[in-house]
A tleap script that builds the chain and sets N, CA, C and O, in Angstrom:
source leaprc.protein.ff14SB
mol = sequence {
  NMET SER LEU TYR PRO THR LEU TRP ALA ALA
  PHE LEU MET PHE SER LEU GLY LEU PHE GLY
  VAL LEU SER ARG ARG HIE LEU VAL ALA ILE
  ILE MET GLY ILE GLU LEU MET PHE ASN ALA
  SER ASN LEU ALA LEU VAL THR ILE GLY TRP
  ALA TYR GLY VAL ILE THR GLY GLN ILE ILE
  ALA LEU PHE ALA ILE ALA ILE THR VAL SER
  GLU VAL ALA VAL GLY LEU ALA LEU PHE LEU
  LEU VAL GLU ARG VAL ARG LYS THR VAL TYR
  ALA ASP GLU THR ASN LEU MET LYS CGLY
}
set mol.1.N position { 11.363 15.911 40.332 }
set mol.1.CA position { 12.345 16.154 39.447 }
set mol.1.C position { 13.493 17.240 40.153 }
set mol.1.O position { 13.054 18.191 40.801 }
set mol.2.N position { 14.543 17.108 40.043 }
set mol.2.CA position { 15.551 17.940 40.717 }
set mol.2.C position { 15.862 19.142 39.747 }
set mol.2.O position { 15.865 18.988 38.525 }
set mol.3.N position { 16.100 20.233 40.301 }
set mol.3.CA position { 16.396 21.424 39.516 }
set mol.3.C position { 17.893 21.667 39.188 }
set mol.3.O position { 18.292 22.583 38.470 }
set mol.4.N position { 18.650 20.770 39.776 }
set mol.4.CA position { 20.139 20.923 39.410 }
set mol.4.C position { 20.591 20.537 37.994 }
set mol.4.O position { 21.415 21.259 37.434 }
set mol.5.N position { 20.132 19.500 37.409 }
set mol.5.CA position { 20.474 19.498 35.919 }
set mol.5.C position { 20.217 20.599 35.103 }
set mol.5.O position { 21.023 20.972 34.250 }
set mol.6.N position { 19.082 21.174 35.321 }
set mol.6.CA position { 18.700 22.338 34.521 }
set mol.6.C position { 19.526 23.502 34.821 }
set mol.6.O position { 19.953 24.202 33.903 }
set mol.7.N position { 19.794 23.769 36.110 }
set mol.7.CA position { 20.755 24.861 36.518 }
set mol.7.C position { 22.240 24.624 35.956 }
set mol.7.O position { 22.929 25.557 35.543 }
set mol.8.N position { 22.671 23.285 35.979 }
set mol.8.CA position { 23.881 23.144 35.403 }
set mol.8.C position { 23.869 23.198 33.897 }
set mol.8.O position { 24.927 23.449 33.321 }
set mol.9.N position { 22.771 22.986 33.209 }
set mol.9.CA position { 22.698 23.199 31.784 }
set mol.9.C position { 22.773 24.619 31.564 }
set mol.9.O position { 23.464 25.009 30.623 }
set mol.10.N position { 22.099 25.547 32.370 }
set mol.10.CA position { 22.125 26.992 32.265 }
set mol.10.C position { 23.512 27.475 32.498 }
set mol.10.O position { 23.935 28.401 31.806 }
set mol.11.N position { 24.236 26.944 33.387 }
set mol.11.CA position { 25.621 27.295 33.697 }
set mol.11.C position { 26.439 26.923 32.544 }
set mol.11.O position { 27.205 27.770 32.084 }
set mol.12.N position { 26.367 25.718 32.002 }
set mol.12.CA position { 27.113 25.317 30.825 }
set mol.12.C position { 26.667 26.285 29.548 }
set mol.12.O position { 27.580 26.720 28.845 }
set mol.13.N position { 25.498 26.585 29.271 }
set mol.13.CA position { 25.147 27.485 28.315 }
set mol.13.C position { 25.857 28.872 28.407 }
set mol.13.O position { 26.460 29.368 27.455 }
set mol.14.N position { 25.731 29.470 29.663 }
set mol.14.CA position { 26.348 30.704 30.056 }
set mol.14.C position { 27.795 30.642 29.769 }
set mol.14.O position { 28.301 31.535 29.089 }
set mol.15.N position { 28.603 29.535 30.289 }
set mol.15.CA position { 30.020 29.527 30.024 }
set mol.15.C position { 30.312 29.296 28.649 }
set mol.15.O position { 31.315 29.866 28.221 }
set mol.16.N position { 29.615 28.539 27.812 }
set mol.16.CA position { 29.908 28.580 26.331 }
set mol.16.C position { 29.618 30.060 25.689 }
set mol.16.O position { 30.360 30.512 24.817 }
set mol.17.N position { 28.614 30.697 26.128 }
set mol.17.CA position { 28.414 31.899 25.590 }
set mol.17.C position { 29.597 32.942 25.887 }
set mol.17.O position { 30.067 33.665 25.009 }
set mol.18.N position { 30.012 32.941 27.180 }
set mol.18.CA position { 31.065 33.788 27.590 }
set mol.18.C position { 32.325 33.494 26.774 }
set mol.18.O position { 33.038 34.378 26.299 }
set mol.19.N position { 32.565 32.028 26.637 }
set mol.19.CA position { 33.877 31.667 25.924 }
set mol.19.C position { 33.614 32.200 24.418 }
set mol.19.O position { 34.548 32.654 23.757 }
set mol.20.N position { 32.422 32.129 23.958 }
set mol.20.CA position { 32.272 32.524 22.684 }
set mol.20.C position { 32.483 34.087 22.349 }
set mol.20.O position { 32.901 34.536 21.282 }
set mol.21.N position { 32.139 34.749 23.388 }
set mol.21.CA position { 32.307 36.322 23.282 }
set mol.21.C position { 33.822 36.716 23.465 }
set mol.21.O position { 34.345 37.624 22.818 }
set mol.22.N position { 34.419 36.022 24.318 }
set mol.22.CA position { 35.875 36.310 24.676 }
set mol.22.C position { 36.826 35.808 23.494 }
set mol.22.O position { 37.820 36.464 23.184 }
set mol.23.N position { 36.536 34.803 22.944 }
set mol.23.CA position { 37.489 34.159 22.064 }
set mol.23.C position { 37.216 34.551 20.586 }
set mol.23.O position { 38.149 34.523 19.784 }
set mol.24.N position { 36.026 34.898 20.217 }
set mol.24.CA position { 35.774 35.139 18.652 }
set mol.24.C position { 36.185 36.440 18.282 }
set mol.24.O position { 36.202 37.325 19.137 }
set mol.25.N position { 36.549 36.686 17.011 }
set mol.25.CA position { 36.769 37.897 16.467 }
set mol.25.C position { 35.647 38.391 15.594 }
set mol.25.O position { 35.480 39.608 15.502 }
set mol.26.N position { 34.882 37.580 14.962 }
set mol.26.CA position { 33.820 37.915 14.142 }
set mol.26.C position { 32.606 38.456 14.976 }
set mol.26.O position { 32.222 37.904 16.007 }
set mol.27.N position { 32.044 39.562 14.452 }
set mol.27.CA position { 31.103 40.301 15.223 }
set mol.27.C position { 29.740 39.482 15.325 }
set mol.27.O position { 28.986 39.690 16.276 }
set mol.28.N position { 29.477 38.696 14.494 }
set mol.28.CA position { 28.223 37.872 14.432 }
set mol.28.C position { 28.308 36.707 15.463 }
set mol.28.O position { 27.329 36.294 16.084 }
set mol.29.N position { 29.490 36.249 15.577 }
set mol.29.CA position { 29.730 35.238 16.519 }
set mol.29.C position { 29.842 35.840 17.989 }
set mol.29.O position { 29.620 35.135 18.974 }
set mol.30.N position { 30.175 37.090 18.076 }
set mol.30.CA position { 30.113 37.618 19.552 }
set mol.30.C position { 28.781 37.885 19.781 }
set mol.30.O position { 28.368 37.562 20.895 }
set mol.31.N position { 27.914 38.449 18.929 }
set mol.31.CA position { 26.596 38.631 19.223 }
set mol.31.C position { 25.749 37.288 19.532 }
set mol.31.O position { 24.803 37.269 20.319 }
set mol.32.N position { 26.197 36.216 18.838 }
set mol.32.CA position { 25.519 34.930 19.190 }
set mol.32.C position { 25.966 34.351 20.493 }
set mol.32.O position { 25.256 33.508 21.043 }
set mol.33.N position { 27.078 34.738 21.019 }
set mol.33.CA position { 27.603 34.380 22.278 }
set mol.33.C position { 26.765 35.123 23.454 }
set mol.33.O position { 26.359 34.556 24.468 }
set mol.34.N position { 26.583 36.474 23.140 }
set mol.34.CA position { 25.626 37.312 24.085 }
set mol.34.C position { 24.347 36.746 24.100 }
set mol.34.O position { 23.758 36.664 25.178 }
set mol.35.N position { 23.786 36.310 22.987 }
set mol.35.CA position { 22.360 35.747 22.994 }
set mol.35.C position { 22.367 34.425 23.893 }
set mol.35.O position { 21.495 34.166 24.721 }
set mol.36.N position { 23.450 33.647 23.618 }
set mol.36.CA position { 23.391 32.320 24.333 }
set mol.36.C position { 23.617 32.645 25.991 }
set mol.36.O position { 23.254 31.812 26.821 }
set mol.37.N position { 24.155 33.740 26.338 }
set mol.37.CA position { 24.259 34.128 27.811 }
set mol.37.C position { 22.809 34.528 28.186 }
set mol.37.O position { 22.289 34.054 29.196 }
set mol.38.N position { 22.174 35.369 27.405 }
set mol.38.CA position { 20.771 35.731 27.717 }
set mol.38.C position { 19.867 34.552 27.875 }
set mol.38.O position { 19.044 34.511 28.788 }
set mol.39.N position { 20.010 33.563 26.973 }
set mol.39.CA position { 19.079 32.380 27.035 }
set mol.39.C position { 19.394 31.590 28.167 }
set mol.39.O position { 18.477 30.954 28.686 }
set mol.40.N position { 20.663 31.517 28.689 }
set mol.40.CA position { 21.032 30.786 29.894 }
set mol.40.C position { 20.506 31.500 31.072 }
set mol.40.O position { 20.011 30.812 31.964 }
set mol.41.N position { 20.540 32.667 31.191 }
set mol.41.CA position { 19.933 33.397 32.311 }
set mol.41.C position { 18.451 33.344 32.345 }
set mol.41.O position { 17.850 33.375 33.419 }
set mol.42.N position { 17.847 33.267 31.209 }
set mol.42.CA position { 16.305 33.026 31.097 }
set mol.42.C position { 15.990 31.593 31.612 }
set mol.42.O position { 15.003 31.305 32.288 }
set mol.43.N position { 16.900 30.788 31.227 }
set mol.43.CA position { 16.614 29.244 31.581 }
set mol.43.C position { 16.603 29.192 33.145 }
set mol.43.O position { 15.719 28.583 33.747 }
set mol.44.N position { 17.646 29.872 33.798 }
set mol.44.CA position { 17.849 29.796 35.294 }
set mol.44.C position { 16.643 30.508 35.927 }
set mol.44.O position { 16.149 30.090 36.974 }
set mol.45.N position { 16.196 31.539 35.310 }
set mol.45.CA position { 15.175 32.355 36.045 }
set mol.45.C position { 13.748 31.409 36.050 }
set mol.45.O position { 12.973 31.312 37.001 }
set mol.46.N position { 13.624 30.759 34.757 }
set mol.46.CA position { 12.279 29.828 34.695 }
set mol.46.C position { 12.480 28.734 35.677 }
set mol.46.O position { 11.559 28.370 36.409 }
set mol.47.N position { 13.658 28.201 35.709 }
set mol.47.CA position { 13.948 27.128 36.434 }
set mol.47.C position { 13.675 27.404 38.022 }
set mol.47.O position { 12.967 26.609 38.640 }
set mol.48.N position { 14.187 28.424 38.607 }
set mol.48.CA position { 14.164 28.714 39.994 }
set mol.48.C position { 12.677 29.195 40.174 }
set mol.48.O position { 12.140 28.990 41.262 }
set mol.49.N position { 12.029 29.780 39.236 }
set mol.49.CA position { 10.531 30.192 39.479 }
set mol.49.C position { 9.771 28.835 39.585 }
set mol.49.O position { 8.964 28.676 40.502 }
set mol.50.N position { 9.997 27.895 38.711 }
set mol.50.CA position { 9.371 26.640 38.786 }
set mol.50.C position { 9.592 25.795 40.081 }
set mol.50.O position { 8.696 25.078 40.526 }
set mol.51.N position { 10.711 25.895 40.618 }
set mol.51.CA position { 11.107 25.103 41.736 }
set mol.51.C position { 10.341 25.732 42.993 }
set mol.51.O position { 9.915 25.002 43.888 }
set mol.52.N position { 10.185 27.138 43.016 }
set mol.52.CA position { 9.558 27.616 44.110 }
set mol.52.C position { 8.126 27.916 43.952 }
set mol.52.O position { 7.519 28.468 44.869 }
set mol.53.N position { 7.599 27.619 42.955 }
set mol.53.CA position { 6.137 27.669 42.563 }
set mol.53.C position { 5.633 29.003 42.286 }
set mol.53.O position { 4.430 29.220 42.429 }
set mol.54.N position { 6.533 30.046 41.850 }
set mol.54.CA position { 5.962 31.290 41.697 }
set mol.54.C position { 6.194 31.619 40.160 }
set mol.54.O position { 7.174 31.138 39.591 }
set mol.55.N position { 5.352 32.386 39.529 }
set mol.55.CA position { 5.426 32.723 38.116 }
set mol.55.C position { 6.114 33.915 37.857 }
set mol.55.O position { 6.063 34.381 36.719 }
set mol.56.N position { 6.828 34.549 38.845 }
set mol.56.CA position { 7.468 35.787 38.609 }
set mol.56.C position { 8.689 35.479 37.839 }
set mol.56.O position { 8.885 36.310 36.953 }
set mol.57.N position { 9.522 34.590 37.902 }
set mol.57.CA position { 10.578 34.189 37.043 }
set mol.57.C position { 10.328 33.927 35.486 }
set mol.57.O position { 11.148 34.268 34.634 }
set mol.58.N position { 9.117 33.288 35.192 }
set mol.58.CA position { 8.635 33.239 33.974 }
set mol.58.C position { 8.207 34.633 33.266 }
set mol.58.O position { 8.357 34.869 32.067 }
set mol.59.N position { 7.683 35.458 34.163 }
set mol.59.CA position { 7.333 36.827 33.719 }
set mol.59.C position { 8.576 37.532 33.406 }
set mol.59.O position { 8.645 38.033 32.283 }
set mol.60.N position { 9.604 37.664 34.228 }
set mol.60.CA position { 10.710 38.269 33.934 }
set mol.60.C position { 11.399 37.764 32.883 }
set mol.60.O position { 11.997 38.570 32.169 }
set mol.61.N position { 11.455 36.448 32.594 }
set mol.61.CA position { 12.050 35.762 31.483 }
set mol.61.C position { 11.386 36.126 30.126 }
set mol.61.O position { 12.043 36.121 29.085 }
set mol.62.N position { 10.020 36.452 30.167 }
set mol.62.CA position { 9.394 36.993 29.042 }
set mol.62.C position { 9.787 38.169 28.611 }
set mol.62.O position { 10.067 38.304 27.420 }
set mol.63.N position { 9.883 39.270 29.534 }
set mol.63.CA position { 10.314 40.579 29.326 }
set mol.63.C position { 11.731 40.495 28.859 }
set mol.63.O position { 12.072 41.217 27.923 }
set mol.64.N position { 12.550 39.721 29.394 }
set mol.64.CA position { 13.996 39.613 29.099 }
set mol.64.C position { 14.084 39.134 27.647 }
set mol.64.O position { 14.880 39.708 26.904 }
set mol.65.N position { 13.291 38.074 27.156 }
set mol.65.CA position { 13.281 37.740 25.661 }
set mol.65.C position { 12.878 38.871 24.748 }
set mol.65.O position { 13.337 39.074 23.624 }
set mol.66.N position { 11.877 39.646 25.434 }
set mol.66.CA position { 11.557 40.948 24.504 }
set mol.66.C position { 12.592 41.848 24.343 }
set mol.66.O position { 12.702 42.395 23.246 }
set mol.67.N position { 13.457 42.134 25.326 }
set mol.67.CA position { 14.491 43.049 25.408 }
set mol.67.C position { 15.533 42.354 24.453 }
set mol.67.O position { 16.110 43.019 23.592 }
set mol.68.N position { 15.767 41.014 24.614 }
set mol.68.CA position { 16.722 40.492 23.844 }
set mol.68.C position { 16.477 40.564 22.278 }
set mol.68.O position { 17.420 40.769 21.514 }
set mol.69.N position { 15.245 40.396 21.851 }
set mol.69.CA position { 14.874 40.670 20.455 }
set mol.69.C position { 15.133 42.023 19.988 }
set mol.69.O position { 15.500 42.226 18.831 }
set mol.70.N position { 14.944 43.045 20.910 }
set mol.70.CA position { 15.343 44.343 20.322 }
set mol.70.C position { 16.767 44.442 20.474 }
set mol.70.O position { 17.274 45.169 19.620 }
set mol.71.N position { 17.525 43.964 21.252 }
set mol.71.CA position { 18.902 43.973 21.445 }
set mol.71.C position { 19.542 43.278 20.127 }
set mol.71.O position { 20.562 43.756 19.630 }
set mol.72.N position { 18.950 42.206 19.614 }
set mol.72.CA position { 19.485 41.617 18.286 }
set mol.72.C position { 19.290 42.527 17.240 }
set mol.72.O position { 20.199 42.636 16.417 }
set mol.73.N position { 18.252 43.218 17.113 }
set mol.73.CA position { 17.812 44.104 16.077 }
set mol.73.C position { 18.882 45.305 15.993 }
set mol.73.O position { 19.454 45.598 14.943 }
set mol.74.N position { 19.075 45.924 17.142 }
set mol.74.CA position { 19.926 46.922 17.297 }
set mol.74.C position { 21.473 46.504 16.945 }
set mol.74.O position { 22.241 47.187 16.269 }
set mol.75.N position { 21.736 45.364 17.488 }
set mol.75.CA position { 23.005 44.801 17.150 }
set mol.75.C position { 23.406 44.402 15.964 }
set mol.75.O position { 24.577 44.544 15.612 }
set mol.76.N position { 22.414 43.809 15.139 }
set mol.76.CA position { 22.496 43.551 13.762 }
set mol.76.C position { 22.602 44.787 12.806 }
set mol.76.O position { 23.266 44.781 11.769 }
set mol.77.N position { 21.934 45.756 13.231 }
set mol.77.CA position { 21.966 47.101 12.477 }
set mol.77.C position { 23.350 47.700 12.736 }
set mol.77.O position { 23.945 48.223 11.794 }
set mol.78.N position { 23.854 47.661 13.848 }
set mol.78.CA position { 25.146 48.098 14.061 }
set mol.78.C position { 26.245 47.322 13.404 }
set mol.78.O position { 27.256 47.901 13.006 }
set mol.79.N position { 26.089 46.085 13.282 }
set mol.79.CA position { 26.952 45.307 12.585 }
set mol.79.C position { 27.024 45.606 11.088 }
set mol.79.O position { 28.078 45.687 10.457 }
set mol.80.N position { 25.888 45.752 10.620 }
set mol.80.CA position { 25.756 46.136 9.144 }
set mol.80.C position { 26.376 47.505 8.842 }
set mol.80.O position { 26.952 47.726 7.777 }
set mol.81.N position { 26.237 48.433 9.830 }
set mol.81.CA position { 26.742 49.876 9.725 }
set mol.81.C position { 28.266 49.636 9.744 }
set mol.81.O position { 28.896 50.114 8.801 }
set mol.82.N position { 28.899 48.998 10.636 }
set mol.82.CA position { 30.312 48.883 10.815 }
set mol.82.C position { 30.754 48.135 9.613 }
set mol.82.O position { 31.806 48.493 9.084 }
set mol.83.N position { 30.141 47.221 9.153 }
set mol.83.CA position { 30.507 46.378 7.808 }
set mol.83.C position { 30.604 47.308 6.765 }
set mol.83.O position { 31.591 47.287 6.030 }
set mol.84.N position { 29.656 48.163 6.601 }
set mol.84.CA position { 29.499 49.052 5.448 }
set mol.84.C position { 30.487 50.195 5.463 }
set mol.84.O position { 30.984 50.566 4.400 }
set mol.85.N position { 30.809 50.789 6.637 }
set mol.85.CA position { 31.844 51.749 6.776 }
set mol.85.C position { 33.189 51.291 6.755 }
set mol.85.O position { 33.985 51.772 5.948 }
set mol.86.N position { 33.545 50.344 7.623 }
set mol.86.CA position { 34.887 49.809 7.840 }
set mol.86.C position { 35.331 48.713 6.889 }
set mol.86.O position { 36.502 48.352 6.770 }
set mol.87.N position { 34.319 48.223 6.234 }
set mol.87.CA position { 34.749 47.057 5.260 }
set mol.87.C position { 35.273 45.912 5.748 }
set mol.87.O position { 35.943 45.168 5.032 }
set mol.88.N position { 34.985 45.623 7.194 }
set mol.88.CA position { 35.374 44.404 7.682 }
set mol.88.C position { 34.377 44.110 8.790 }
set mol.88.O position { 33.645 44.950 9.313 }
set mol.89.N position { 34.442 42.704 9.110 }
set mol.89.CA position { 33.436 42.082 10.221 }
set mol.89.C position { 34.213 41.688 11.364 }
set mol.89.O position { 33.606 41.034 12.212 }
set mol.90.N position { 35.489 41.959 11.581 }
set mol.90.CA position { 36.213 41.386 12.737 }
set mol.90.C position { 36.400 42.538 13.635 }
set mol.90.O position { 36.701 43.687 13.311 }
set mol.91.N position { 36.159 42.029 14.903 }
set mol.91.CA position { 36.081 43.124 16.155 }
set mol.91.C position { 37.392 43.739 16.388 }
set mol.91.O position { 37.393 44.856 16.905 }
set mol.92.N position { 38.530 43.175 16.081 }
set mol.92.CA position { 39.892 43.768 16.561 }
set mol.92.C position { 40.326 44.656 15.436 }
set mol.92.O position { 41.281 45.403 15.644 }
set mol.93.N position { 39.747 44.662 14.290 }
set mol.93.CA position { 39.992 45.641 13.179 }
set mol.93.C position { 39.151 46.836 13.171 }
set mol.93.O position { 39.444 47.773 12.428 }
set mol.94.N position { 38.061 46.882 13.986 }
set mol.94.CA position { 37.167 47.928 14.011 }
set mol.94.C position { 37.300 48.881 15.181 }
set mol.94.O position { 36.570 48.796 16.169 }
set mol.95.N position { 38.173 49.717 15.055 }
set mol.95.CA position { 38.493 50.759 16.053 }
set mol.95.C position { 37.744 52.067 15.595 }
set mol.95.O position { 38.092 52.833 14.696 }
set mol.96.N position { 36.592 52.155 16.445 }
set mol.96.CA position { 35.764 53.350 16.067 }
set mol.96.C position { 36.388 54.662 16.411 }
set mol.96.O position { 35.860 55.674 15.950 }
set mol.97.N position { 37.503 54.775 17.204 }
set mol.97.CA position { 38.012 56.017 17.754 }
set mol.97.C position { 38.921 56.552 16.528 }
set mol.97.O position { 39.271 57.731 16.574 }
set mol.98.N position { 39.270 55.857 15.577 }
set mol.98.CA position { 40.067 56.314 14.470 }
set mol.98.C position { 39.027 57.019 13.319 }
set mol.98.O position { 37.837 56.723 13.211 }
set mol.99.N position { 39.643 57.872 12.605 }
set mol.99.CA position { 38.729 58.671 11.721 }
set mol.99.C position { 38.630 58.012 10.503 }
set mol.99.O position { 37.929 58.478 9.605 }
savepdb mol mol.pdb
quit
């Protein structure tokens, strides 16, 4: 089995996540785009590790998943805080430099 289809899928996932981050205004959609980019990088790590027969890519992907879970928890907590203080969930309306 060739590894190119899986790497193309990872590239497509990363591109969709990047598009989601750059084009969305809603903070939850931006966090979802970031998560899609993390998952794409994990898929590429596991695929390359599988292709070369080493388990290092899978181990790094496992640690990256653990870091991603903590990033989601912190990101959602910040989202709730911004929503509670600023009364909005749109990124372009939340300027934290203003008082």
